C-alpha positions in Angstrom: -27.7 -46.2 35.1 -30.6 -47.5 33.2 -33.5 -48.5 34.9 -35.5 -49.9 32.5 -37.5 -53.3 33.3 -36.0 -56.7 32.4 -32.5 -55.0 32.7 -29.8 -57.2 34.4 -26.9 -55.6 36.5 -23.8 -57.4 37.6 -23.0 -55.5 41.2 -19.1 -56.4 42.5 -18.6 -55.8 46.2 -15.0 -56.1 47.9 -14.0 -58.2 50.9 -13.2 -54.3 53.0 -17.2 -53.7 52.3 -17.4 -57.4 53.7 -15.3 -57.8 56.2 -13.8 -54.8 57.2 -12.0 -55.6 60.3 -11.1 -58.6 58.9 -13.0 -59.7 62.4 -16.2 -61.7 60.6 -19.0 -59.9 58.4 -20.3 -56.6 59.5 -23.2 -54.8 57.9 -21.6 -51.7 58.5 -21.4 -50.9 54.7 -23.9 -53.7 53.3 -27.3 -51.9 54.2 -26.9 -49.4 51.8 -25.8 -52.0 49.2 -28.7 -54.6 50.2 -31.2 -51.9 50.3 -30.2 -51.0 46.4 -30.4 -54.8 45.8 -34.1 -54.5 47.1 -34.9 -51.3 45.3 -33.6 -52.5 42.0 -35.8 -55.9 42.1 -38.7 -54.2 42.8 -37.9 -52.3 39.6 -38.0 -55.2 37.7 -34.2 -55.4 37.6 -32.5 -58.6 37.7 -29.1 -58.3 39.9 -26.0 -60.8 40.3 -24.1 -59.9 43.2 -20.4 -61.1 42.8 -19.3 -60.9 46.5 -15.9 -61.4 48.0 -15.1 -61.5 51.7 -14.9 -65.2 52.4 -11.1 -65.0 53.7 -11.4 -61.3 55.5 -14.9 -62.8 57.3 -13.0 -66.3 58.2 -9.9 -64.7 59.0 -11.1 -64.1 62.7 -11.3 -67.8 63.3 -7.3 -68.8 62.8 -5.3 -66.9 65.6 -1.8 -67.0 64.3 -0.9 -70.1 67.0 0.7 -72.8 64.3 3.8 -75.0 65.4 4.7 -74.7 61.2 6.2 -71.6 60.3 3.3 -69.0 59.5 5.8 -67.7 56.6 6.0 -70.7 54.6 4.3 -70.6 51.6 2.4 -73.4 52.1 1.4 -73.1 55.1 0.4 -69.2 54.1 -1.8 -71.1 51.3 -3.3 -73.8 53.3 -4.5 -71.2 55.7 -5.8 -69.3 53.2 -7.6 -72.3 52.0 -9.5 -72.8 55.4 -10.1 -69.7 56.2 -12.1 -68.9 53.2 -14.1 -72.3 53.7 -15.2 -70.7 57.2 -15.7 -67.4 55.9 -18.1 -68.5 52.8 -20.9 -69.6 55.1 -20.8 -66.7 57.3 -20.3 -64.5 54.5 -23.6 -66.0 52.6 -25.5 -66.0 56.0 -24.9 -62.7 56.4 -26.1 -61.5 53.0 -28.8 -63.4 53.5 -30.4 -61.9 56.7 -31.5 -58.9 54.5 -33.3 -60.0 52.2 -37.1 -61.7 52.1 -36.3 -63.4 49.3 -34.2 -66.4 48.4 -30.5 -66.1 47.7 -28.0 -68.8 45.9 -24.7 -69.5 46.5 -22.2 -70.0 42.8 -18.6 -70.5 43.3 -16.1 -71.1 40.7 -13.1 -70.9 39.2 -11.0 -70.2 36.0 -11.3 -73.5 35.0 -15.3 -73.4 34.9 -14.8 -70.3 33.0 -12.8 -71.4 30.5 -14.1 -74.3 29.0 -17.1 -73.5 26.9 -19.0 -76.5 28.4 -18.6 -75.3 31.7 -19.4 -71.7 30.7 -22.7 -72.3 28.6 -23.5 -74.0 32.1 -23.0 -71.4 34.0 -25.1 -68.9 32.4 -28.1 -71.5 31.8 -28.0 -71.7 35.6 -27.5 -67.6 36.2 -30.4 -67.1 34.4 -32.9 -69.9 35.3 -31.8 -68.5 39.3 -32.7 -65.0 38.0 -35.9 -66.2 36.2 -37.0 -67.5 39.4 -36.4 -64.6 41.3 -33.4 -66.3 43.4 -30.2 -63.9 44.1 -27.3 -65.6 42.3 -24.2 -64.7 45.1 -21.0 -64.9 43.2 -17.7 -65.3 44.3 -14.1 -67.3 43.7 -13.9 -70.7 44.9 -11.0 -69.9 47.4 -11.1 -73.2 48.9 -9.8 -75.3 45.9 -8.7 -73.3 43.1 -4.9 -72.7 42.7 -2.8 -70.1 40.7 -3.4 -72.1 37.5 -7.5 -72.4 37.4 -7.8 -69.0 39.9 -8.7 -65.9 38.3 -7.0 -63.9 41.0 -9.7 -60.8 42.0 -13.1 -60.8 41.8 -13.6 -57.6 39.9 -12.3 -59.3 36.5 -14.7 -62.2 37.8 -17.6 -60.1 38.0 -16.9 -58.9 34.2 -16.8 -62.2 32.8 -20.0 -63.4 35.1 -21.6 -60.2 32.9 -20.6 -60.9 29.9 -21.7 -64.6 30.5 -25.1 -63.5 32.0 -25.7 -60.9 29.3 -25.6 -58.2 31.6 -26.7 -54.2 30.3 -24.5 -52.9 33.2 -22.0 -53.9 35.9 -21.3 -52.0 39.4 -18.1 -52.1 40.6 -18.0 -51.1 44.3 -14.4 -49.1 45.1 -12.8 -47.2 48.5 -13.1 -44.1 45.8 -15.2 -42.2 44.2 -13.8 -43.5 40.7 -11.2 -43.2 38.1 -9.3 -40.0 39.1 -6.6 -38.7 36.9 -3.8 -39.3 39.2 -3.5 -41.2 43.0 -6.1 -39.5 45.2 -4.9 -40.8 48.3 -1.8 -38.8 47.2 -2.6 -36.1 45.7 -5.7 -33.8 46.7 -5.9 -32.2 43.5 -6.9 -35.2 41.7 -9.5 -34.6 39.8 -12.3 -37.2 39.3 -13.0 -38.5 35.4 -16.8 -38.9 35.5 -17.0 -41.0 31.9 -14.6 -42.9 30.0 -14.8 -43.2 26.1 -12.3 -45.7 25.2 -10.1 -47.2 27.4 -5.7 -47.1 26.3 -2.6 -47.1 28.0 -3.1 -43.9 29.2 -6.3 -44.9 31.1 -4.2 -47.5 32.7 -1.5 -45.0 33.6 -3.9 -43.6 36.0 -4.4 -46.6 37.9 -2.7 -46.8 41.5 -2.8 -49.7 43.7 -4.7 -51.5 46.2 -5.0 -49.5 49.5 -7.4 -51.9 51.2 -5.9 -54.3 53.5 -8.0 -56.9 53.0 -8.9 -56.4 49.4 -6.6 -58.3 46.4 -7.8 -55.8 43.7 -7.1 -52.1 43.5 -8.2 -49.5 40.7 -6.1 -51.4 37.6 -7.7 -54.9 38.0 -11.0 -52.7 37.8 -10.4 -51.5 34.5 -9.4 -54.5 33.1 -13.2 -55.8 34.1 -14.5 -53.0 32.4 -12.4 -53.3 28.8 -13.6 -56.5 29.6 -17.2 -55.8 30.0 -17.6 -52.7 27.6 -16.5 -55.0 24.9 -19.3 -57.0 25.6 -21.4 -54.2 24.9 -21.8 -53.5 29.0 -21.4 -50.1 30.7 -19.1 -50.3 33.9 -19.7 -48.1 36.6 -17.0 -47.6 39.1 -18.4 -46.6 42.2 -17.4 -45.7 46.3 -19.3 -48.9 47.8 -18.8 -47.2 51.2 -21.1 -44.1 50.0 -25.2 -44.6 50.2 -25.3 -41.4 47.6 -23.7 -44.0 44.9 -26.5 -46.7 45.3 -29.3 -43.8 44.8 -27.7 -41.9 42.1 -27.6 -45.3 40.1 -30.6 -45.5 40.6 -32.0 -42.0 40.0 -30.0 -42.7 36.4 -27.2 -40.3 37.4 -23.4 -41.4 37.2 -22.2 -41.5 41.0 -18.5 -42.3 39.9 -16.8 -43.2 36.8 -18.5 -45.0 33.6 -17.2 -46.7 31.0 -19.5 -46.9 28.0 -20.1 -50.2 26.3 -19.4 -50.5 22.8 -22.0 -49.5 20.1 -20.5 -52.5 17.7 -20.1 -55.3 20.6 -17.8 -58.7 20.2 -19.4 -61.6 19.4 -20.1 -63.7 21.9 -18.5 -66.6 21.2 -15.3 -64.6 20.2 -15.6 -62.7 23.5 -15.2 -65.9 25.6 -12.7 -67.0 23.7 -10.4 -63.2 23.4 -11.6 -62.1 27.3 -12.5 -65.4 29.5 -9.9 -68.0 28.1 -6.6 -68.1 29.5 -3.3 -68.7 27.1 -0.9 -71.1 27.7 2.0 -69.8 26.1 3.1 -67.8 22.8 4.1 -68.6 19.1 6.8 -65.9 17.9 6.4 -65.5 14.0 8.8 -63.2 12.3 7.5 -59.5 10.9 6.3 -59.9 7.3 4.2 -63.5 8.4 2.1 -61.3 10.8 -2.0 -62.1 10.6 -4.3 -60.6 9.6 -7.5 -62.6 9.5 -8.8 -66.2 10.9 -7.4 -67.8 7.8 -3.5 -66.0 7.8 -3.6 -67.9 11.5 -5.0 -71.2 10.1 -2.5 -71.5 7.1 1.0 -70.6 9.2 3.3 -72.9 8.6 6.6 -74.3 10.8 8.8 -72.3 8.8 7.0 -69.1 9.6 7.8 -69.9 13.5 10.6 -68.0 14.7 10.1 -69.7 18.6 7.8 -71.0 21.0 7.6 -69.6 24.8 5.8 -71.9 27.5 4.6 -75.4 27.8 0.9 -76.2 27.0 -0.5 -79.5 25.2 -2.9 -80.1 21.9 -5.6 -77.8 22.2 -4.6 -75.5 24.2 -5.0 -71.5 23.7 -2.1 -69.8 22.7 -1.2 -66.0 21.5 0.4 -65.5 17.8 3.0 -62.6 18.5 5.6 -60.9 16.4 9.2 -60.5 17.1 8.5 -56.9 18.7 6.4 -58.6 20.8 2.9 -57.3 19.3 0.1 -59.9 19.9 -1.8 -60.6 17.1 -4.6 -63.2 17.4 -5.1 -65.6 20.3 -5.7 -69.1 19.1 -6.2 -72.4 19.8 -2.7 -74.6 19.1 -2.7 -78.2 17.3 0.4 -79.3 18.5 2.3 -79.1 22.4 5.0 -76.6 22.7 7.3 -79.2 22.8 6.3 -81.2 19.7 6.1 -77.8 17.9 9.0 -76.7 19.0 10.4 -79.3 17.0 8.7 -79.0 14.5 9.9 -75.6 13.7 13.6 -76.2 13.7 13.1 -78.9 10.8 14.7 -78.4 7.6 13.6 -81.1 6.0 10.1 -80.4 5.0 9.0 -84.7 3.9 10.1 -84.9 8.1 7.8 -81.8 9.1 4.8 -83.3 6.8 5.0 -86.8 8.5 4.4 -85.0 12.2 1.9 -82.3 10.8 -0.5 -84.8 9.0 -1.6 -81.8 6.6 -2.7 -80.2 9.8 -2.0 -76.4 10.7 -0.4 -75.6 13.3 -3.5 -73.5 14.4 -7.1 -74.7 14.6 -9.5 -73.2 12.3 -12.1 -73.1 15.5 -11.7 -70.3 17.6 -9.5 -67.6 16.5 -9.4 -64.1 18.1 -7.8 -61.5 16.1 -6.2 -59.3 18.8 -8.1 -55.8 17.1 -11.3 -54.9 17.5 -12.4 -54.2 14.3 -11.0 -57.6 13.2 -13.1 -59.5 16.0 -16.1 -57.4 14.9 -16.1 -59.3 12.1 -14.3 -62.4 12.0 -16.3 -65.4 13.7 -14.5 -68.8 13.4 -17.5 -70.8 16.1 
């Protein structure tokens, strides 16, 4: 890890490190992590901590002695939200006791990140906290989030935060040394991949499931996070958070795990946000001969070129344009709801179509991301 002054890093710590036994927070593994944060700050490196663990920390407060059916999904969801509410304060207090400088709690949902105005507000808040030597501690707001509003895992959240904060490095703690060519829990001959120059299907094929009883992420989510971060030019490390030596190596400029190199040609900021943070609510399928190669192609799509509309979305929502073979072509905002777009696409009468479209294209001209790295370095409709 580059330890030059004024570097900004994001460090992601999982639930298994915070509350390994689900009996409240434990300092067993956190002391070396806290020392790493302190040593970074003494070198002039700004740190943002993305910390899981609120549910795991609060679990011991809720013994399963309920009149309700504990297997009922609504009961389980409410229980997890209550655990998060109780555990979040304990988690913050645990981190706070390690430091002689102030910390700040930042609770986010995906709804905060995908709204451009709120996203920029988050970025400003994080920068202001760091400029005042306050350690931001970020977590997903599990108490209020829903399936539609949540990121779902703090690996991907940490990458979104790293991009918002314009970090130089992202360090994701795992329960193993990094990415292996096969599952090291099952194969003693598995080899550590020290550096990944680019992420493709073969890299995802190496990922297994989560082996932690308390975490929500596995290696797949860590690779997803790395893919988000490196496209923003952010070097991303997956390291063993249970080993103190991992953090000593990082501070001495060594790679203790797997390094995903940040792109030398990072995506434009707004385009990265739209591509990797904003969630698509549906798909619009176009014929192969109508594949899009530029933002202009998206804007000029007509109803006659639409084969199908999938999902439920409103006017202004983000959708993915796909060819009929499933290839994802572009991400864009729709000028029409899915219901109206389905109706328009079925019409043969061009005059009737024009009466609905009012000379507006099907796709909004702002926020278009072609889903190929080369195009995204050139196109920006912000």
